[in-house]
Every structure is written in C-alpha cells, then in structure tokens.
C-alpha positions in Angstrom: 31.4 -29.3 -12.6 28.7 -26.4 -12.9 27.3 -26.1 -10.0 23.1 -25.4 -10.4 22.0 -22.4 -8.1 18.7 -22.4 -6.9 18.7 -18.4 -7.4 19.0 -19.3 -11.3 15.8 -19.9 -11.0 12.8 -18.0 -11.1 10.6 -20.2 -9.0 13.1 -20.8 -6.4 14.5 -16.7 -6.2 10.6 -16.4 -5.7 10.7 -18.7 -2.4 13.5 -17.2 -1.0 12.6 -13.5 -1.3 8.9 -14.3 0.1 10.7 -16.7 2.9 12.8 -13.2 3.9 9.3 -11.5 4.1 7.8 -13.7 6.3 10.7 -13.8 8.5 10.7 -10.0 8.4 7.3 -10.2 9.9 8.3 -12.7 12.5 11.3 -10.5 13.5 7.9 -7.8 13.7 6.6 -9.9 16.7 9.4 -10.2 18.3 10.3 -6.7 18.3 6.9 -6.1 19.9 6.9 -8.5 22.2 10.8 -7.2 23.8 11.0 -3.7 22.9 6.5 -2.3 22.7 4.5 -5.0 24.9 2.1 -1.9 24.6 1.9 -1.5 21.4 0.1 1.9 20.0 -3.9 0.7 19.2 -5.4 2.9 16.2 -9.0 1.1 16.9 -10.2 3.5 19.7 -10.2 6.0 17.0 -12.5 3.9 15.0 -14.7 2.7 17.9 -15.1 6.1 19.6 -15.8 8.2 16.4 -18.2 5.2 15.7 -19.9 5.2 19.4 -20.4 9.2 19.6 -21.7 10.0 16.4 -24.2 7.7 17.4 -25.4 10.4 19.7 -25.4 13.4 17.3 -22.8 14.6 14.5 -19.6 13.0 13.3 -16.6 14.2 16.0 -13.1 14.4 13.9 -11.8 14.7 17.9 -12.6 11.6 19.7 -11.0 12.1 22.5 -8.3 9.0 21.3 -7.3 10.7 18.3 -8.7 12.8 15.3 -11.0 10.8 12.7 -9.2 11.6 9.4 -12.0 9.1 7.4 -15.2 10.5 5.6 -17.9 10.3 7.5 -19.6 7.7 6.3 -16.8 5.2 7.1 -18.3 5.6 10.6 -20.8 3.4 9.7 -18.4 0.2 8.8 -17.7 0.7 12.9 -21.4 1.1 14.0 -21.4 -3.2 15.0 -18.7 -2.5 17.5 -20.0 0.1 19.7 -23.7 -1.1 19.6 -22.5 -5.4 20.6 -18.8 -4.8 22.4 -17.3 -2.9 24.6 -14.1 -1.8 23.9 -11.8 -4.2 25.1 -13.9 -6.9 23.5 -14.6 -5.0 20.5 -10.7 -4.7 20.0 -9.9 -8.6 20.7 -13.0 -9.8 17.8 -11.7 -6.9 15.2 -7.9 -7.8 15.9 -9.0 -11.7 15.7 -11.3 -10.8 12.3 -8.0 -8.6 10.8 -6.2 -11.3 10.8 -8.6 -14.4 9.3 -9.4 -11.8 6.7 -5.5 -11.9 5.5 -5.2 -15.4 5.3 -8.7 -15.5 3.6 -6.8 -12.4 1.5 -3.9 -14.9 1.1 -5.8 -18.3 0.6 -7.6 -15.9 -2.7 -4.4 -14.8 -3.9 -2.7 -17.9 -3.6 -5.6 -19.8 -5.7 -5.6 -17.6 -8.3 -2.1 -17.4 -9.1 -2.2 -21.2 -9.0 -4.5 -21.2 -11.9 -1.7 -19.2 -14.2 0.9 -21.2 -13.1 1.3 -24.2 -11.4 1.6 -23.9 -7.6 2.7 -26.7 -5.1 2.0 -27.1 -1.5 5.4 -25.0 -0.3 4.2 -22.0 -3.1 0.6 -21.8 -1.9 2.1 -21.8 1.5 4.2 -18.5 0.8 1.9 -16.7 -0.9 -0.7 -17.4 2.0 1.9 -16.8 4.9 3.3 -13.8 3.0 0.1 -11.9 2.8 -0.9 -12.6 6.6 2.3 -12.9 8.1 4.9 -10.4 6.8 4.8 -6.6 8.9 1.9 -4.7 7.4 -0.4 -7.2 8.3 1.1 -7.6 12.1 1.2 -4.4 12.3 -2.3 -3.8 11.0 -3.5 -6.8 13.5 -1.6 -5.7 16.4 -2.7 -2.1 16.4 -6.2 -2.4 15.8 -5.7 -1.3 12.2 -8.5 -1.2 9.2 -5.0 -1.0 6.5 -5.5 -5.0 6.3 -9.5 -5.1 5.4 -8.8 -2.2 3.5 -6.1 -3.4 1.2 -8.0 -7.0 1.1 -11.0 -5.1 -0.3 -9.1 -3.9 -3.0 -6.7 -6.8 -3.4 -9.5 -9.2 -4.3 -11.8 -6.8 -6.0 -8.7 -6.7 -8.7 -9.5 -10.3 -9.0 -12.9 -9.9 -9.5 -11.9 -7.5 -12.7 -9.6 -10.4 -14.2 -13.3 -12.4 -14.0 -14.7 -9.8 -15.8 -16.8 -9.3 -12.2 -18.1 -5.4 -11.9 -18.1 -6.6 -8.1 -14.3 -5.6 -8.2 -15.1 -2.4 -9.1 -18.1 -2.1 -6.5 -15.3 -3.2 -3.9 -12.9 -0.7 -4.8 -15.5 1.9 -4.2 -16.5 0.4 -1.1 -12.7 0.7 -0.1 -12.6 4.3 -1.1 -14.8 5.3 1.3 -12.5 4.7 4.3 -9.4 6.8 2.2 -10.5 8.2 -0.7 -7.0 7.8 -2.5 -8.2 4.1 -4.7 -11.0 6.7 -6.3 -7.5 7.6 -8.7 -7.3 3.7 -9.0 -10.3 4.5 -11.4 -7.7 5.5 -14.0 -6.2 1.7 -14.2 -10.3 1.0 -15.0 -10.5 3.1 -17.6 -7.7 1.8 -19.0 -8.1 -1.6 -19.3 -11.6 -0.7 -20.6 -13.7 -2.3 -17.9 -16.9 0.3 -18.5 -19.3 -2.3 -16.3 -16.8 -2.2 -13.1 -16.3 1.9 -13.4 -20.3 2.4 -13.5 -20.7 0.1 -10.5 -17.7 1.6 -8.8 -19.2 4.9 -9.4 -22.7 4.3 -8.6 -21.8 2.7 -5.5 -19.4 5.2 -4.3 -21.8 8.1 -5.0 -24.9 5.8 -3.5 -22.9 5.7 -0.3 -22.0 9.3 -0.1 -25.5 10.4 -0.1 -26.3 7.9 2.6 -23.2 9.4 4.5 -25.0 13.4 3.7 -28.2 12.3 4.7 -27.1 10.3 8.1 -24.3 13.1 8.8 -25.2 16.5 6.7 -23.6 18.2 4.6 -21.4 20.0 7.3 -19.8 16.7 8.5 -18.2 16.6 4.6 -17.1 20.5 4.9 -15.4 19.6 8.4 -14.0 16.5 7.1 -12.1 18.7 4.8 -11.0 21.2 6.7 -10.0 19.5 9.7 -9.6 16.3 9.4 -8.1 15.7 5.4 -5.8 18.7 6.4 -4.7 16.9 9.2 -2.9 14.0 7.8 -1.0 16.3 5.2 2.5 16.8 7.2 4.7 17.8 4.4 5.6 20.8 6.6 7.3 18.5 8.5 10.1 18.3 6.3 10.7 21.7 6.2 14.7 22.7 6.4 15.6 19.2 5.0 14.8 17.9 9.0 13.0 14.4 8.8 11.4 13.4 11.9 10.8 9.4 11.9 6.8 9.1 11.0 5.0 7.2 9.0 4.5 9.5 5.9 5.8 7.8 2.4 6.5 10.3 -0.3 9.5 11.6 -2.0 9.0 14.8 -0.7 11.0 13.6 2.3 14.2 13.0 -0.3 13.8 16.2 -1.6 13.8 18.2 1.4 16.7 16.5 2.5 18.4 17.5 -1.0 16.8 20.9 -1.3 16.4 22.3 2.7 16.1 25.8 2.1 12.6 24.9 -0.6 9.5 25.0 1.0 8.4 21.3 1.8 4.6 22.1 0.3 6.1 23.5 -3.4 7.0 19.7 -4.3 4.1 18.9 -3.7 2.3 19.7 -7.7 6.0 18.4 -8.7 5.9 15.1 -7.7 2.1 14.8 -8.8 3.1 16.3 -12.5 6.0 13.3 -12.8 4.4 10.7 -10.8 1.1 11.1 -12.9 3.6 11.5 -16.5 5.3 8.5 -15.9 2.1 6.9 -15.2 1.4 7.8 -18.4 4.2 6.1 -20.3 3.2 3.1 -18.8 -0.3 2.8 -19.9 1.2 4.2 -23.2 4.2 1.4 -23.6 2.0 -1.8 -21.6 -1.1 -2.8 -23.8 -3.6 -4.9 -21.5 -3.8 -7.9 -23.1 -2.0 -10.7 -21.2 -2.4 -10.7 -16.7 1.3 -10.0 -17.1 0.1 -6.6 -18.8 -2.5 -5.7 -16.6 -0.4 -6.8 -13.2 2.3 -4.8 -14.6 -0.7 -1.8 -15.5 -2.0 -1.9 -11.8 0.8 -1.6 -9.7 2.2 1.6 -11.7 -1.0 3.2 -10.7 -1.0 1.9 -7.3 2.6 3.2 -7.3 1.8 6.1 -8.8 -1.1 7.2 -6.9 1.0 6.6 -3.6 3.6 8.7 -4.3 0.9 11.3 -5.8 -0.9 11.4 -2.1 1.4 13.9 0.0 -0.7 11.8 2.7 0.0 8.4 2.0 1.8 6.4 5.0 3.8 3.6 5.3 1.2 0.9 5.8 -0.3 1.6 2.2 2.7 -0.2 0.8 0.2 -3.6 1.8 -1.8 -2.1 -1.4 1.0 -3.8 -4.1 1.2 -7.1 -2.8 -2.1 -9.1 -4.8 -0.3 -7.8 -8.7 3.7 -8.2 -7.2 2.8 -11.4 -6.1 1.2 -12.3 -9.4 4.1 -10.4 -10.9 7.0 -12.3 -8.9 5.2 -16.0 -10.3 4.5 -15.1 -14.2 6.7 -11.9 -15.0 8.2 -13.0 -17.9 11.4 -10.9 -18.5 14.2 -12.3 -15.9 15.9 -9.1 -15.1 12.7 -7.3 -14.2 11.3 -9.8 -11.7 14.5 -9.9 -10.2 14.6 -5.9 -9.6 11.0 -6.7 -8.4 12.8 -9.1 -5.6 14.4 -6.8 -4.6 11.8 -4.5 -4.2 10.0 -7.0 -2.2 12.6 -7.8 0.3 13.1 -4.1 1.3 9.3 -3.5 2.0 9.6 -6.4 3.6 11.6 -4.5 6.5 9.5 -1.8 7.3 12.8 -0.5 10.3 12.6 3.3 11.2 16.0 4.7 12.9 13.8 4.5 16.4 13.1 0.8 15.6 16.9 0.1 15.0 18.6 2.1 17.7 16.9 -0.1 19.7 17.4 -3.2 18.3 21.4 -2.4 18.1 21.4 -1.5 21.5 20.9 -5.2 22.7 24.3 -5.5 21.5 26.4 -2.4 23.2 26.4 1.3 22.9 29.3 1.0 20.7 27.8 -1.5 18.0 24.3 0.4 18.3 26.7 3.7 17.1 29.0 2.2 14.6 25.1 0.6 13.0 23.7 4.2 13.4 26.5 5.8 11.7 25.6 4.4 8.7 22.2 3.8 9.0 21.1 7.1 10.4 21.7 9.3 6.8 19.9 6.8 4.8 16.6 6.7 7.1 16.9 9.9 7.0 16.7 10.3 3.2 14.2 7.9 3.4 12.3 5.3 4.4 13.0 1.3 3.6 9.6 0.2 1.8 10.2 4.1 0.5 13.4 2.7 -1.0 11.9 -0.3 -2.2 8.9 1.4 -4.1 11.5 3.3 -6.2 12.4 -0.5 -6.8 9.3 -1.5 -8.1 8.7 1.0 -9.8 12.2 1.0 -11.3 10.8 -2.4 -12.3 7.9 -1.5 -13.5 9.5 1.5 -15.8 12.2 -1.4 -17.1 9.0 -3.6 -18.6 7.3 -1.1 -20.0 10.2 -0.1 -22.2 11.2 -3.8 -22.9 7.4 -4.2 -24.0 6.9 -1.3 -26.1 9.8 -2.1 -28.1 8.6 -5.3 -28.3 4.9 -4.0 -30.0 6.5 -1.5 -31.9 4.5 1.0 -29.5 7.7 3.0 -28.8 9.0 2.9 -32.5 5.4 4.4 -33.2 5.7 7.0 -30.7 9.1 7.9 -32.1 7.9 8.8 -35.4 5.7 10.7 -34.2 7.8 12.9 -33.0 10.3 13.0 -36.0 7.3 14.0 -38.0 6.0 17.1 -35.7 
C-alpha cells in the first residue's frame, strides 16, 4: 500500500518550511537570552543623529556609531528625541517595530488569501513567519529600522498589485533611508507601472529637496564622502580573509577563491553579472500573472542585493513578500522546492561566532568537530547568502521554463541565428 507523504503536497511542504523558519526565530530569541543578554543596539545612532541635527548640521559621527543614511532620513526620527528620553524612545521603537512586523504579516496573509484559499493555519504561519523569524526578531531586539523599511517595500508592492500608485510613494520613502531600493524602479518600468514610477520620482525628489533646504548641500556632500563610503567593507576581504561581519556580497566567496586579487576589482564584475542575469529574467518572464510579477520582483531584489557591495544580512528580509507569494502560488513544482530550500537557508542566519558559542555548550570536543566542518563553509559565505543563491537559481529555472512556454527563447534563438 502506498503511503501518502505530506511533503508531496505543495501546501504541506510550505507549512513545514515556514514552521522551521519560525523555529529559527525562536532559537534566535533563546540565543540572545543565553549568550547575548546585552545585545548591540543600533537605535542610539538614529536617536542621537536626530537629536544632534536639531541643534545644527547633520552629524555623521554621532559618538554612538556612524549615521550612514541620507540627511533627509534623519527627519524620520525627529519625534523620538522631541518626545522621549533615550530609554523610553528605544522601548517605543521596539514595540512599534514589532507591531509593524505583525501588521505587515497580516497584510501579506490577506493578499495571498485573495489568490489562493488559505485556512487559519496558513494565515497564522505567514503572519508568524513575517514577524517572528530571525530578521524581525533581530530588528526588534537591536532597535533597528530594517523591519519598518522592509514593510514599506513589501506593502508598497501589494499596493502596486492593486494598481495603486501609493506603492511607488512607499518605495520612494524607503529609498530615502537606504538609497539602493531606487534600483527597484527597474521593476516598475518592467511591469509598466507608469503612474507609480512618476509618483516615486516626485516623492524622492521632493523629500531630497526638503533635505537640501533643511540641512544644506554640504550635508549631502558629506554623506557621500563620509557615511556612504564607510559602508563599503569590501577591502576587509583582502587576502582571502573572511571576517565575521554582516556584509552580504558574492565578493566574499570570490575573495576566498582568488585571494591574490584586490577584492575591490570584483565590484564591477559582480555588478555586470547581476545586471545581465536580471535582464535575462526580465526578457524571458512576461508580466501577465502574479506568479510572473512575483518572480520578476524576486529577481530584482536579489539582483540589486548582489549588485550592491554595501548589502547586509538584514537586507534578506526584503525578499519576504514575493517569496511567500511564490511559495503558495508557484506553478512549477521543481522551482517551488528550490524556493523552499532557499527559504530554509535564509531563515538561519548563523555565523561562525554564534555557532561556536552554541556548540561549546556541548563540550569542547563537540565544538571542535562542528567547527572543522562549519569553518570553511561559513568562511566562504554566510548561510543567508547560500539561501539567496538558491532562490536566484529558482528564479532562473522558472525564467527558462516560462521562456519556453511563451516562445521567447525560440524567438531569441531565431534572432541569434539570423545574426
């Protein structure tokens, strides 16, 4: 008698992986409680940058860390020093970040439920995955802004799916904090969202001009010469050395393979490859269905993440919206399985330091054995990096299949033969 395995069903497979991702978030909380009861807080940079700028120019060296965002972005944080002392402001920001993550999960669950029938278990898993996995947990604990940032971009995409140009406005607002989402404008052009594109450009220019009026042109000059360049950590990979840092870039692995090459030389190489592969996806995948558009968006996000040498591990949170949609609606079983593997990998953001701390609990011999295997793997790339590569592979396979279905590959081959 043939026994039915729940893993043979797309919905069940998705539930298993989302559950494992949520477990990863709970383990992250346990890790903080056991090994880092006093975690690093980044909110002090936001708070004091806002407080100091209220008394004069934007100060990039805040005394609590380097403010690495645009001058206009400091305006987002003005309410905190105006209304609260630091400890109270941090607590409110953490609560707000947690609530935003939950609301983001609710929005995404409702959006997916309009595409496929979801029961209570699926909705709960989506909400919990968006609000309780490693990235939202670290975001809340560290008082970071990444959660709100990711929610703006994810909800913006949902608004775009409802043909609401407010999605472009949200994307522009997010780009004021971290400039690289401006490259997501390629997606807007690809799916012909002209009104959203105009709204995004108008919003971005308006807020930037506001920043210039309030803080002056010099503040932006200092941003590019002081703050912006400080995020370029590629030189740390020189000689093949791979320190434990949050930089998320293929250059880390390339520096391991080619230790004699200046890692800075890989920046244009990675950029060209990322752009070319993303253009291939743009060419082969139409924008007719939600499955297509989610694939295009996922390709855009990962492509831009690889393109930017300043990308960090917390930027992985940005893939959640299109990825969760694809886990539930992806038409190709093989592609969906590849996405599931990638989802599992990005859900466990474990570095060498964390793994060494946890494994040491089981004794020195166990820790040594674990690190013999883990050391080269985690030196070459972070676990989320392996996950993003897996997700991008799924995108490319999906694009190839879709290109064959639509005849786009055949037309390209015909053009090449003619030439």
